[in-house]
N, CA, C and O atoms as a Tripos MOL2 file, in Angstrom:
@<TRIPOS>MOLECULE
protein
  228   227    57     0     0
PROTEIN
NO_CHARGES

@<TRIPOS>ATOM
      1 N           9.1930   -7.3030   -3.3890 N.3       1 MET1
      2 CA          9.4200   -6.3890   -2.7280 C.3       1 MET1
      3 C           8.3680   -6.7240   -1.4020 C.2       1 MET1
      4 O           7.2130   -6.9810   -1.7410 O.2       1 MET1
      5 N           8.6330   -6.7430   -0.0650 N.am      2 SER2
      6 CA          8.1030   -6.7880    1.1060 C.3       2 SER2
      7 C           6.9440   -5.7510    1.1980 C.2       2 SER2
      8 O           6.8610   -4.7620    0.4710 O.2       2 SER2
      9 N           5.9720   -6.1250    2.2740 N.am      3 LYS3
     10 CA          4.9910   -5.1060    2.6330 C.3       3 LYS3
     11 C           5.4670   -3.9230    3.4130 C.2       3 LYS3
     12 O           4.7730   -2.9790    3.7920 O.2       3 LYS3
     13 N           7.0130   -4.1440    3.6380 N.am      4 TYR4
     14 CA          7.4470   -3.1540    4.6130 C.3       4 TYR4
     15 C           8.3150   -2.2010    3.5690 C.2       4 TYR4
     16 O           8.8380   -1.1420    3.9160 O.2       4 TYR4
     17 N           8.3630   -2.6110    2.5820 N.am      5 GLY5
     18 CA          9.3180   -1.8150    1.4000 C.3       5 GLY5
     19 C          10.3530   -2.4550    0.7570 C.2       5 GLY5
     20 O          10.6620   -3.5880    1.1250 O.2       5 GLY5
     21 N          11.0150   -1.8430   -0.2580 N.am      6 GLU6
     22 CA         11.7270   -2.9910   -1.2460 C.3       6 GLU6
     23 C          12.9590   -3.5370   -0.6730 C.2       6 GLU6
     24 O          13.4300   -4.6120   -1.0460 O.2       6 GLU6
     25 N          13.6230   -2.6030    0.4740 N.am      7 ASP7
     26 CA         14.6890   -3.3890    0.8490 C.3       7 ASP7
     27 C          14.6470   -3.8620    1.9370 C.2       7 ASP7
     28 O          15.7000   -4.3330    2.3650 O.2       7 ASP7
     29 N          13.4340   -3.9180    2.7920 N.am      8 VAL8
     30 CA         13.2420   -4.3740    3.7460 C.3       8 VAL8
     31 C          12.8990   -5.7400    4.2570 C.2       8 VAL8
     32 O          11.7090   -5.9330    4.0110 O.2       8 VAL8
     33 N          13.3200   -6.5510    4.7340 N.am      9 ASP9
     34 CA         12.9970   -7.9890    5.0720 C.3       9 ASP9
     35 C          11.9760   -8.0270    6.0680 C.2       9 ASP9
     36 O          11.8130   -7.0980    6.8590 O.2       9 ASP9
     37 N          11.1950   -9.1900    6.0600 N.am     10 GLU10
     38 CA         10.2630   -9.4810    7.3590 C.3      10 GLU10
     39 C          10.8730   -9.6980    8.5160 C.2      10 GLU10
     40 O          11.6980  -10.5940    8.6950 O.2      10 GLU10
     41 N          10.4070   -8.6890    9.5660 N.am     11 PRO11
     42 CA         11.0350   -8.8950   10.9680 C.3      11 PRO11
     43 C          10.6250  -10.2670   11.5230 C.2      11 PRO11
     44 O           9.5640  -10.7890   11.1800 O.2      11 PRO11
     45 N          11.4820  -10.8500   12.3930 N.am     12 TYR12
     46 CA         11.2650  -12.0370   12.9100 C.3      12 TYR12
     47 C          11.8740  -12.1800   14.1340 C.2      12 TYR12
     48 O          12.9510  -11.6010   14.2730 O.2      12 TYR12
     49 N          11.3120  -12.9940   15.3090 N.am     13 ALA13
     50 CA         11.6830  -13.1640   16.3680 C.3      13 ALA13
     51 C          12.4090  -14.4610   16.7920 C.2      13 ALA13
     52 O          11.7990  -15.5290   16.7430 O.2      13 ALA13
     53 N          13.6590  -14.4030   17.1960 N.am     14 HIS14
     54 CA         14.3380  -15.4880   17.4250 C.3      14 HIS14
     55 C          15.1550  -15.2280   18.9420 C.2      14 HIS14
     56 O          15.4940  -14.1150   19.3420 O.2      14 HIS14
     57 N          15.3400  -16.2920   19.5470 N.am     15 GLY15
     58 CA         16.3920  -16.2010   20.9370 C.3      15 GLY15
     59 C          15.9250  -15.2700   21.7190 C.2      15 GLY15
     60 O          16.7000  -14.7320   22.5110 O.2      15 GLY15
     61 N          14.8050  -14.9520   21.6720 N.am     16 GLY16
     62 CA         14.0410  -13.7320   22.6070 C.3      16 GLY16
     63 C          14.3170  -12.3840   22.2490 C.2      16 GLY16
     64 O          14.2040  -11.4820   23.0800 O.2      16 GLY16
     65 N          14.7120  -12.1550   20.9400 N.am     17 LEU17
     66 CA         15.0700  -10.6980   20.1800 C.3      17 LEU17
     67 C          14.4250  -10.7500   18.9960 C.2      17 LEU17
     68 O          14.3090  -11.7670   18.3130 O.2      17 LEU17
     69 N          13.9200   -9.4690   18.6830 N.am     18 VAL18
     70 CA         13.0790   -8.9650   17.5370 C.3      18 VAL18
     71 C          14.5460   -8.7640   16.4000 C.2      18 VAL18
     72 O          15.4730   -8.0080   16.6900 O.2      18 VAL18
     73 N          14.5150   -9.4140   15.3850 N.am     19 HIS19
     74 CA         15.6590   -9.1150   14.2310 C.3      19 HIS19
     75 C          15.0630   -8.6560   12.8480 C.2      19 HIS19
     76 O          14.2560   -9.2680   12.1490 O.2      19 HIS19
     77 N          15.6810   -7.3740   12.6090 N.am     20 VAL20
     78 CA         15.2240   -6.6750   11.2870 C.3      20 VAL20
     79 C          16.2330   -6.4830   10.3900 C.2      20 VAL20
     80 O          17.3420   -6.0900   10.7520 O.2      20 VAL20
     81 N          15.8750   -6.7930    8.9100 N.am     21 ARG21
     82 CA         17.4490   -6.5890    8.1580 C.3      21 ARG21
     83 C          17.0270   -5.5070    7.0410 C.2      21 ARG21
     84 O          15.9320   -5.6710    6.5020 O.2      21 ARG21
     85 N          17.7090   -4.5710    6.7160 N.am     22 VAL22
     86 CA         17.4950   -3.8510    5.8670 C.3      22 VAL22
     87 C          18.6090   -4.0040    4.5330 C.2      22 VAL22
     88 O          19.7770   -3.7150    4.7920 O.2      22 VAL22
     89 N          18.3700   -4.3290    3.5020 N.am     23 SER23
     90 CA         19.4360   -4.7780    2.6260 C.3      23 SER23
     91 C          19.7430   -3.3560    1.3780 C.2      23 SER23
     92 O          18.6740   -2.8530    1.0340 O.2      23 SER23
     93 N          20.5400   -2.9380    0.9520 N.am     24 ASP24
     94 CA         20.8370   -2.1120   -0.0490 C.3      24 ASP24
     95 C          22.0230   -2.7230   -0.7810 C.2      24 ASP24
     96 O          22.5340   -3.8110   -0.5170 O.2      24 ASP24
     97 N          22.4340   -1.7740   -1.8470 N.am     25 TYR25
     98 CA         23.6500   -1.8000   -2.5270 C.3      25 TYR25
     99 C          24.7920   -1.7850   -1.7490 C.2      25 TYR25
    100 O          25.8680   -2.1040   -2.2560 O.2      25 TYR25
    101 N          24.7210   -1.5030   -0.7420 N.am     26 ASP26
    102 CA         26.4910   -1.2170    0.1570 C.3      26 ASP26
    103 C          26.0710   -2.2730    1.3830 C.2      26 ASP26
    104 O          26.6990   -2.2040    2.4400 O.2      26 ASP26
    105 N          24.9050   -3.3340    1.2070 N.am     27 GLY27
    106 CA         25.4730   -4.4670    2.1690 C.3      27 GLY27
    107 C          24.1700   -4.0560    3.3760 C.2      27 GLY27
    108 O          23.4730   -4.9370    3.8810 O.2      27 GLY27
    109 N          24.0550   -2.9610    3.6190 N.am     28 GLY28
    110 CA         22.8660   -2.8660    4.4470 C.3      28 GLY28
    111 C          22.8230   -2.8320    5.6680 C.2      28 GLY28
    112 O          23.8910   -2.3760    6.0780 O.2      28 GLY28
    113 N          21.9750   -3.1380    6.6790 N.am     29 ALA29
    114 CA         22.2200   -3.3800    8.2890 C.3      29 ALA29
    115 C          21.2060   -4.1710    8.8490 C.2      29 ALA29
    116 O          20.1180   -4.3780    8.3100 O.2      29 ALA29
    117 N          21.5690   -4.6130    9.9370 N.am     30 ARG30
    118 CA         20.9940   -5.7490   10.5120 C.3      30 ARG30
    119 C          20.5000   -5.2730   12.0320 C.2      30 ARG30
    120 O          21.2280   -4.3340   12.3510 O.2      30 ARG30
    121 N          19.9200   -5.4470   12.6750 N.am     31 ALA31
    122 CA         19.6050   -5.0500   14.1820 C.3      31 ALA31
    123 C          18.7320   -6.0260   14.8680 C.2      31 ALA31
    124 O          17.6470   -6.4070   14.4270 O.2      31 ALA31
    125 N          19.3350   -6.4430   16.0910 N.am     32 SER32
    126 CA         18.6120   -7.4850   17.0990 C.3      32 SER32
    127 C          18.2100   -6.5900   18.0630 C.2      32 SER32
    128 O          19.0810   -5.9710   18.6740 O.2      32 SER32
    129 N          16.9920   -6.4010   18.3220 N.am     33 ILE33
    130 CA         16.6400   -5.6990   19.5590 C.3      33 ILE33
    131 C          15.6960   -6.4550   20.0190 C.2      33 ILE33
    132 O          15.0190   -7.2950   19.4250 O.2      33 ILE33
    133 N          15.6670   -5.9690   21.6000 N.am     34 SER34
    134 CA         14.6880   -6.5460   22.8950 C.3      34 SER34
    135 C          13.0790   -6.2330   22.3130 C.2      34 SER34
    136 O          12.7860   -5.3810   21.4740 O.2      34 SER34
    137 N          12.2610   -7.0530   22.9190 N.am     35 PRO35
    138 CA         11.0430   -6.8060   22.5630 C.3      35 PRO35
    139 C          10.4930   -5.2770   23.0520 C.2      35 PRO35
    140 O           9.7690   -4.6250   22.3000 O.2      35 PRO35
    141 N          10.7630   -4.9410   23.9250 N.am     36 ASP36
    142 CA         10.5070   -3.3940   24.4290 C.3      36 ASP36
    143 C          11.0950   -2.3860   23.5890 C.2      36 ASP36
    144 O          10.5210   -1.3680   23.2020 O.2      36 ASP36
    145 N          12.4510   -2.7850   23.2940 N.am     37 GLU37
    146 CA         12.9970   -1.8940   22.0240 C.3      37 GLU37
    147 C          11.9320   -1.7840   20.7600 C.2      37 GLU37
    148 O          11.4000   -0.7680   20.3120 O.2      37 GLU37
    149 N          11.8020   -3.0790   20.3570 N.am     38 ALA38
    150 CA         10.9600   -3.0270   19.2220 C.3      38 ALA38
    151 C           9.4530   -2.3050   19.4630 C.2      38 ALA38
    152 O           8.9800   -1.6600   18.5270 O.2      38 ALA38
    153 N           8.9040   -2.3890   20.3930 N.am     39 ARG39
    154 CA          7.5650   -1.6180   20.6610 C.3      39 ARG39
    155 C           8.0310   -0.2100   20.7600 C.2      39 ARG39
    156 O           7.4330    0.6540   20.1180 O.2      39 ARG39
    157 N           8.8610    0.0380   21.3720 N.am     40 LEU40
    158 CA          8.9270    1.6920   21.1060 C.3      40 LEU40
    159 C           9.2730    2.1250   19.6780 C.2      40 LEU40
    160 O           8.6890    3.0910   19.1860 O.2      40 LEU40
    161 N          10.3640    1.3270   18.8760 N.am     41 LEU41
    162 CA         10.7490    1.5770   17.7630 C.3      41 LEU41
    163 C           9.3470    1.7890   16.9410 C.2      41 LEU41
    164 O           9.0980    2.8210   16.3170 O.2      41 LEU41
    165 N           8.4540    0.6440   17.0310 N.am     42 GLY42
    166 CA          7.2780    0.6890   16.3180 C.3      42 GLY42
    167 C           6.3040    1.9930   16.2970 C.2      42 GLY42
    168 O           5.7060    2.5550   15.3790 O.2      42 GLY42
    169 N           6.4040    2.2570   17.8040 N.am     43 LEU43
    170 CA          5.2220    3.8040   18.0210 C.3      43 LEU43
    171 C           6.3590    4.9350   17.3520 C.2      43 LEU43
    172 O           5.8500    5.8060   16.6460 O.2      43 LEU43
    173 N           7.3550    4.9620   17.4690 N.am     44 ARG44
    174 CA          8.4310    6.0850   16.8420 C.3      44 ARG44
    175 C           7.7430    6.3990   15.0590 C.2      44 ARG44
    176 O           7.4010    7.3770   14.3940 O.2      44 ARG44
    177 N           7.8250    4.9820   14.8960 N.am     45 LEU45
    178 CA          7.9670    4.7640   13.3770 C.3      45 LEU45
    179 C           6.3950    5.2380   12.9970 C.2      45 LEU45
    180 O           6.2860    5.4790   11.7950 O.2      45 LEU45
    181 N           5.1040    5.4300   13.8030 N.am     46 ILE46
    182 CA          4.2620    5.4630   13.6760 C.3      46 ILE46
    183 C           3.7910    6.9660   13.6510 C.2      46 ILE46
    184 O           2.9190    7.5110   12.9750 O.2      46 ILE46
    185 N           4.6840    7.4800   14.6460 N.am     47 LYS47
    186 CA          4.5440    9.0690   14.8910 C.3      47 LYS47
    187 C           5.1720    9.4120   13.6400 C.2      47 LYS47
    188 O           4.4940   10.0320   12.8200 O.2      47 LYS47
    189 N           6.5440    9.0580   13.3250 N.am     48 MET48
    190 CA          7.0180    9.8310   12.0540 C.3      48 MET48
    191 C           6.2900    9.7650   11.0160 C.2      48 MET48
    192 O           6.0700   10.7650   10.3320 O.2      48 MET48
    193 N           5.7330    8.4100   10.6940 N.am     49 ALA49
    194 CA          5.0000    8.2120    9.5990 C.3      49 ALA49
    195 C           3.3910    9.4110    9.3370 C.2      49 ALA49
    196 O           2.8250    9.7220    8.2890 O.2      49 ALA49
    197 N           3.1760    9.6940   10.3660 N.am     50 ASP50
    198 CA          2.1290   10.5640   10.9480 C.3      50 ASP50
    199 C           2.5940   12.0850   10.4660 C.2      50 ASP50
    200 O           1.8760   12.7300    9.7010 O.2      50 ASP50
    201 N           3.7640   12.5700   10.9350 N.am     51 GLU51
    202 CA          4.6400   13.7580   10.7060 C.3      51 GLU51
    203 C           4.9460   13.7490    9.1340 C.2      51 GLU51
    204 O           4.7980   14.7640    8.4520 O.2      51 GLU51
    205 N           5.3650   12.5840    8.6340 N.am     52 ALA52
    206 CA          5.8600   12.8620    7.0280 C.3      52 ALA52
    207 C           4.4020   12.9650    5.8920 C.2      52 ALA52
    208 O           4.3420   13.5080    4.7890 O.2      52 ALA52
    209 N           3.4970   12.3360    6.5440 N.am     53 GLU53
    210 CA          2.1310   12.4510    5.8040 C.3      53 GLU53
    211 C           1.5310   13.9010    5.7440 C.2      53 GLU53
    212 O           1.0600   14.5060    4.7800 O.2      53 GLU53
    213 N           1.6960   14.3080    7.1460 N.am     54 ALA54
    214 CA          1.2050   15.8800    7.1440 C.3      54 ALA54
    215 C           1.9770   16.7770    6.3830 C.2      54 ALA54
    216 O           1.4790   17.7530    5.8210 O.2      54 ALA54
    217 N           3.2640   16.4670    6.3380 N.am     55 GLN55
    218 CA          4.0090   17.0330    5.0540 C.3      55 GLN55
    219 C           3.7760   17.5700    3.6830 C.2      55 GLN55
    220 O           3.9990   18.6000    3.0460 O.2      55 GLN55
    221 N           3.0180   15.9610    3.4600 N.am     56 GLU56
    222 CA          2.4720   15.8760    1.9460 C.3      56 GLU56
    223 C           1.8190   17.1150    1.3390 C.2      56 GLU56
    224 O           0.9260   17.7080    1.9440 O.2      56 GLU56
    225 N           2.2590   17.5040    0.1510 N.am     57 TRP57
    226 CA          1.6890   18.5080   -0.3020 C.3      57 TRP57
    227 C           0.3840   18.2220   -1.1510 C.2      57 TRP57
    228 O          -0.2510   19.1560   -1.6420 O.2      57 TRP57
@<TRIPOS>BOND
     1     1     2 1
     2     2     3 1
     3     3     4 2
     4     3     5 am
     5     5     6 1
     6     6     7 1
     7     7     8 2
     8     7     9 am
     9     9    10 1
    10    10    11 1
    11    11    12 2
    12    11    13 am
    13    13    14 1
    14    14    15 1
    15    15    16 2
    16    15    17 am
    17    17    18 1
    18    18    19 1
    19    19    20 2
    20    19    21 am
    21    21    22 1
    22    22    23 1
    23    23    24 2
    24    23    25 am
    25    25    26 1
    26    26    27 1
    27    27    28 2
    28    27    29 am
    29    29    30 1
    30    30    31 1
    31    31    32 2
    32    31    33 am
    33    33    34 1
    34    34    35 1
    35    35    36 2
    36    35    37 am
    37    37    38 1
    38    38    39 1
    39    39    40 2
    40    39    41 am
    41    41    42 1
    42    42    43 1
    43    43    44 2
    44    43    45 am
    45    45    46 1
    46    46    47 1
    47    47    48 2
    48    47    49 am
    49    49    50 1
    50    50    51 1
    51    51    52 2
    52    51    53 am
    53    53    54 1
    54    54    55 1
    55    55    56 2
    56    55    57 am
    57    57    58 1
    58    58    59 1
    59    59    60 2
    60    59    61 am
    61    61    62 1
    62    62    63 1
    63    63    64 2
    64    63    65 am
    65    65    66 1
    66    66    67 1
    67    67    68 2
    68    67    69 am
    69    69    70 1
    70    70    71 1
    71    71    72 2
    72    71    73 am
    73    73    74 1
    74    74    75 1
    75    75    76 2
    76    75    77 am
    77    77    78 1
    78    78    79 1
    79    79    80 2
    80    79    81 am
    81    81    82 1
    82    82    83 1
    83    83    84 2
    84    83    85 am
    85    85    86 1
    86    86    87 1
    87    87    88 2
    88    87    89 am
    89    89    90 1
    90    90    91 1
    91    91    92 2
    92    91    93 am
    93    93    94 1
    94    94    95 1
    95    95    96 2
    96    95    97 am
    97    97    98 1
    98    98    99 1
    99    99   100 2
   100    99   101 am
   101   101   102 1
   102   102   103 1
   103   103   104 2
   104   103   105 am
   105   105   106 1
   106   106   107 1
   107   107   108 2
   108   107   109 am
   109   109   110 1
   110   110   111 1
   111   111   112 2
   112   111   113 am
   113   113   114 1
   114   114   115 1
   115   115   116 2
   116   115   117 am
   117   117   118 1
   118   118   119 1
   119   119   120 2
   120   119   121 am
   121   121   122 1
   122   122   123 1
   123   123   124 2
   124   123   125 am
   125   125   126 1
   126   126   127 1
   127   127   128 2
   128   127   129 am
   129   129   130 1
   130   130   131 1
   131   131   132 2
   132   131   133 am
   133   133   134 1
   134   134   135 1
   135   135   136 2
   136   135   137 am
   137   137   138 1
   138   138   139 1
   139   139   140 2
   140   139   141 am
   141   141   142 1
   142   142   143 1
   143   143   144 2
   144   143   145 am
   145   145   146 1
   146   146   147 1
   147   147   148 2
   148   147   149 am
   149   149   150 1
   150   150   151 1
   151   151   152 2
   152   151   153 am
   153   153   154 1
   154   154   155 1
   155   155   156 2
   156   155   157 am
   157   157   158 1
   158   158   159 1
   159   159   160 2
   160   159   161 am
   161   161   162 1
   162   162   163 1
   163   163   164 2
   164   163   165 am
   165   165   166 1
   166   166   167 1
   167   167   168 2
   168   167   169 am
   169   169   170 1
   170   170   171 1
   171   171   172 2
   172   171   173 am
   173   173   174 1
   174   174   175 1
   175   175   176 2
   176   175   177 am
   177   177   178 1
   178   178   179 1
   179   179   180 2
   180   179   181 am
   181   181   182 1
   182   182   183 1
   183   183   184 2
   184   183   185 am
   185   185   186 1
   186   186   187 1
   187   187   188 2
   188   187   189 am
   189   189   190 1
   190   190   191 1
   191   191   192 2
   192   191   193 am
   193   193   194 1
   194   194   195 1
   195   195   196 2
   196   195   197 am
   197   197   198 1
   198   198   199 1
   199   199   200 2
   200   199   201 am
   201   201   202 1
   202   202   203 1
   203   203   204 2
   204   203   205 am
   205   205   206 1
   206   206   207 1
   207   207   208 2
   208   207   209 am
   209   209   210 1
   210   210   211 1
   211   211   212 2
   212   211   213 am
   213   213   214 1
   214   214   215 1
   215   215   216 2
   216   215   217 am
   217   217   218 1
   218   218   219 1
   219   219   220 2
   220   219   221 am
   221   221   222 1
   222   222   223 1
   223   223   224 2
   224   223   225 am
   225   225   226 1
   226   226   227 1
   227   227   228 2
@<TRIPOS>SUBSTRUCTURE
     1 MET1         2 RESIDUE 1 A MET
     2 SER2         6 RESIDUE 1 A SER
     3 LYS3        10 RESIDUE 1 A LYS
     4 TYR4        14 RESIDUE 1 A TYR
     5 GLY5        18 RESIDUE 1 A GLY
     6 GLU6        22 RESIDUE 1 A GLU
     7 ASP7        26 RESIDUE 1 A ASP
     8 VAL8        30 RESIDUE 1 A VAL
     9 ASP9        34 RESIDUE 1 A ASP
    10 GLU10       38 RESIDUE 1 A GLU
    11 PRO11       42 RESIDUE 1 A PRO
    12 TYR12       46 RESIDUE 1 A TYR
    13 ALA13       50 RESIDUE 1 A ALA
    14 HIS14       54 RESIDUE 1 A HIS
    15 GLY15       58 RESIDUE 1 A GLY
    16 GLY16       62 RESIDUE 1 A GLY
    17 LEU17       66 RESIDUE 1 A LEU
    18 VAL18       70 RESIDUE 1 A VAL
    19 HIS19       74 RESIDUE 1 A HIS
    20 VAL20       78 RESIDUE 1 A VAL
    21 ARG21       82 RESIDUE 1 A ARG
    22 VAL22       86 RESIDUE 1 A VAL
    23 SER23       90 RESIDUE 1 A SER
    24 ASP24       94 RESIDUE 1 A ASP
    25 TYR25       98 RESIDUE 1 A TYR
    26 ASP26      102 RESIDUE 1 A ASP
    27 GLY27      106 RESIDUE 1 A GLY
    28 GLY28      110 RESIDUE 1 A GLY
    29 ALA29      114 RESIDUE 1 A ALA
    30 ARG30      118 RESIDUE 1 A ARG
    31 ALA31      122 RESIDUE 1 A ALA
    32 SER32      126 RESIDUE 1 A SER
    33 ILE33      130 RESIDUE 1 A ILE
    34 SER34      134 RESIDUE 1 A SER
    35 PRO35      138 RESIDUE 1 A PRO
    36 ASP36      142 RESIDUE 1 A ASP
    37 GLU37      146 RESIDUE 1 A GLU
    38 ALA38      150 RESIDUE 1 A ALA
    39 ARG39      154 RESIDUE 1 A ARG
    40 LEU40      158 RESIDUE 1 A LEU
    41 LEU41      162 RESIDUE 1 A LEU
    42 GLY42      166 RESIDUE 1 A GLY
    43 LEU43      170 RESIDUE 1 A LEU
    44 ARG44      174 RESIDUE 1 A ARG
    45 LEU45      178 RESIDUE 1 A LEU
    46 ILE46      182 RESIDUE 1 A ILE
    47 LYS47      186 RESIDUE 1 A LYS
    48 MET48      190 RESIDUE 1 A MET
    49 ALA49      194 RESIDUE 1 A ALA
    50 ASP50      198 RESIDUE 1 A ASP
    51 GLU51      202 RESIDUE 1 A GLU
    52 ALA52      206 RESIDUE 1 A ALA
    53 GLU53      210 RESIDUE 1 A GLU
    54 ALA54      214 RESIDUE 1 A ALA
    55 GLN55      218 RESIDUE 1 A GLN
    56 GLU56      222 RESIDUE 1 A GLU
    57 TRP57      226 RESIDUE 1 A TRP
């Protein structure tokens, strides 16, 4: 298991893009996004994590 979760591979940069792969039993998904998109996604994930944490019992 990576530090990002059981099925989330380590993101990496190549060719000016950020590549992320999530694998599961159905094959998973891959994304290649620009650096700016990666930054926005990171900020959104932080916000969503804060919201999820606030919902814990």
